[in-house]
N, C-alpha and C positions, 0 to 999 in steps of 0.2 A: 721750717714751717714758716708762715707770716702771722703773726698775731696781730688783730687790732688793736689800734694804739687805744682807743677809748670804747667803753662798753656803754650799749642802749641804757641798760639795766643791769643790775646784781642780784643775781641768784642763788641763794644757797638751798641746801637739801637735808630733810635728816630722815632716816630710816625709822621704821615699826620691825621689830626683832622677829616678830611672830605674825605679819599682816601684812598684805601686798599693798599696804598707804604709805606714799611719801610726803611730809610735810615741808612744805614749800616758803620763803621768804623772798619777796620779791623787791628789793630797794630801787626807788625807781630814780632817774639819774638828776644832778645838781642842774637848778637849784631847788627842786622838790626837795621838802622832808619827810616824803611820806612812802610809808612802805605796807605791803599787801601780804596777808598771809593765806597760803591754799593749800588745798586737800588734793593728793591726787590719788587715786585709786586706779593702782596699772592693770589690776584685773577685770574692770567695768569699763574702764578707758576713760575716767569722768575726772574731770579738775574743778572741784569745787572752789568759788571764791571766797573768801572769809572778811574778817577783819582788816579793817585801812586805818594806818596810825602812824602818829609820827613819833611814838615812842623808839628811842635805837634798840632793837632788838638785837642782843651779843650773839649771831648765831652759833658761835663755836661752843656755848654752854648751854645752848637750848638742848630739850631732850623730846622724844615721843615715848609712848608709854608702849607695851612691847604689842599688845593689840591694836596701836595707832589710833585711839579714842581720845587719849589727852595729852596736852602741849605743858612741859614744864618751860617757862621762858623767864631769860634774864634780860631784864631791859631799863635804860635809862631813859628818864624825861623830865617835865619840867623843874624848873629848884623847889619848887612848893609843893610840888605832890609827893605821892608815897612811894615814884619810881627815881625821885631824886638824884641827878647827874651829881649833885655836890656830894650825898651821902654815898656814892660808890653803887647806886642803883640798886633792885630787889627784886626780888625773884616770887613767882605765882604761878598757879596751874589752872587750865581754863580746858575747854574743849575745841579740837582741832576742827577749823580751822578758824575760831574766834578766839578775842582775848579776855573775855567776859570772866574775872579771877573767880575762880570756886572756891578758893582758899585765901584766908588772910593773907596779906603780903607780907612777906619775910625780907629783909635786910640781907643784900649781898656783901655789905662788908660791914662796919661797926656800927651803922645808924641808919634810917630810911625806914621806909614799910609802912604796914598801919590796917586798919581793917577793910576788908573789902564789903561792897553793897551785896552782892552777889554771893556770898560765901554762903558754902553750906552747912551744915551742922558740925559740930566739934568732930564728932565719929566719922564721919564721910570725910572732913577735912585729913582727920588721921589717916586714913584710909587710902587717900590719893596721897600724900605724902610717903607712905609706904611702896606706894608701885615705882617712886623714883630713889628708891633708897640708898642706891649706888650712885647717884648723879652729883657731880661738885657743883657748887654754884657759881664759883669765883671766875672771875674773867680770865685770868689767867693760865686757865686749869689746860693741860699742852696733852691731852688725850685725844690725838688727831684721828681716831676711831669715831668721834662723836661728828666729823665732818666728812670723812670717807664712806661710814656707813658699817654695818657690824658685822656684815662678810668679810671684811677687809684681814689682814693679818699682816703686821709690819714684820719685814727682814731683817735680822740684827746686824747683816750685815749687807753689802751691794748685791748678795744671792746670785753671783754672776752675771750681773744687768750691770755692768761696769762700761766703760766708754768704748770696748771693742765691740759689745751688743747693742748699746743705744749713743750714738754720737752726741757730746755734751758741751757744750759752749760756756756752762758755768761753773762754780767753783766744785771740780768732781770729789774734793777731800768732804764736801758735805751732803751729800748726794744721799739722800732717804728713797728707801723702796719699800713698797706693800706689795699683796696680793690676794686676788680673790677667784675663787673657782666660780664658773658658770654652770650651774647644773645642767645635767642633761646632757653638755655639749663637749664634753672633754677638752675646754679650753679654759684659760685662766684670763683676767684681767690683771695689769699690772701700773702700778701709779709710781712715777719717777718726779724726784724734787730735788731742787739744787739749794733748796731751803734747809734751816734745822727743822721747822716743824712740817709736816705733811697738813697741817689743820688751818694753814695760812691764808684768811680767805680773800686774801689780797695777791696771792702766788700766780701771776699770769706765767710762770713758768711749769708749772706743775701739768703734766703728761701723761698720757693715758695710751695704753697699748692692749692690742688684742692676740694673746700667745696660744698656740699649740705645739705638740710635740716635747719630746722632752730630750737633755743634751745635744749632741750634735744635730737632731732631726728638729731641733728646736726652732721656732720661724715666731716672728714678731712680725707686727704690723697697727701704727699709730693710728687711734680713733683723733681724726683731724677735728678740731676746733671745738672741743668741749671742756667744761671748766670743770666738770664733775660725774664720776659714772660709777654706776653700781650693780651686781647682778639680781635678775628678779627670779623668782620660785618657778617660772614659765621659760624658765632657759634662755630668756633674752636680756638685754642690756638697757637699765633706764640712766638717761643721761640728759645732762642740763650745756647747752652750747652758750657759746661768746654772744651770739646772736639774738640771747633772749628766747630759745624755743625749748620746752621739756619734749622728752624723744624717748620711744621705746623701739629697740634696734632688735632684729633677729637675726643671728647668724646661721650661715647655711647648714644644712643639716649632715653635709659630711666632717665637720669637728675640724675645720683648717681656718686656721687665723688667717688668711688670705681672700677666704671666699667673702663675697657682698655681704653685704650688709641691711637687711632690708625694713624700712621705715615703717612701722605699723600702727605708730601714734605719732601725733605732730599737735602741740600745743603753743601758739604762738602768746607768748606772755606780754609783748608788744604792744598787743592791742587792747591790754588793761585800762580803762579809764576810772578814776578813782568816783568811786560811791560809798562815802564815810556812812556810816550810820550804827544803830545797836544792833547787837546781836540777838540771834531769833531767841524765842523762848526756850525753847530745846535744847540750846546750848549753856542753860541755866538752872536745869531741872533737875532734881535729887537725885543720888547715882542708881537708886532703882527703879526709876521712871520710866517707864515706854517712851521712847522716842520716833518722832519720824523729821527725816530733814525735808 
C-alpha cells in the first residue's frame, strides 16, 4: 500500500471509556503553528469545533474523562507563560473541546505552571484531578493505549500475526500488535507496528486490519489509508484518515472481514479555518452548573 509522503494535517484522537465521545486534536500543516481541538459525538454524528491554540499539545499524554466531558491536556507554550516549553510544559483540565483551564496549571516537569483565571473552587479542582488520578502527565509516557484507545489490548507477542499472516517490510523483530473487539459484529480490529511503541504519533507504518474467524479460517483485511481506528458501541469503527477525514465505518451484518465497509459519517477536517476566540461561558461554569452548548 502506498502512503502519502506528506499529510495535509495531523489528526490525533482520544476516546472516552464510558461515552460515545472522541476528543480530536488537529495540527495544521507547516508553516502554521495552530492546532484545533474538537469534540466528536459519534452517536449524534456531530463534530463540535472548539479551541484554536498555538500551544503544542502533547497528544500522547492527553486524556478524556470517562464521560467525555473533561480533557486533561499536557502542553508546551511561550517561554514566559505558565506552559513554558523551557520549563517542560504544564498540565491542566478543561471542558472538551475548549482549553480554558478549570484547574490551576501544574508543571509537567520540575518548573512552570501557575494560577488560571478560570480556575474553579479548590474543592472542585480536587474533584477534577481525582477523575484523572491514574493519568500520567510526563511526556515520555509509553502507555500506547492512550493513543489507540481504551478498547485495545496489546499482545505480549505477535500473537500469530507474523510475516506469514501480515507481510512486512520493516524490522520484524520489533513488531508490536494489539487487538480490539468490534461489538455486535463478531469481528476484531488488529493494529500492527514495526516500531517499539504503538503510540508513536509520527508512525506512518502503523497499519490497521479487520479480522474475522478463528484459527485456519481466520481472515484479515487491511483498512486502507487510516492513521487511527477504534471500535464504537454501535458496532462500527471510528477512523481518522491520512487525508484528514473523520469517518465512521459500518461493517456488513454477516460478520465477515471481507464484507464491504459502509461510510455513514464523513467529516472533512481539511475545511477547518482558524477562528480563534475565547471559550464560551458554559465551558468555564462550576461543576454543578446547568450547561447548554
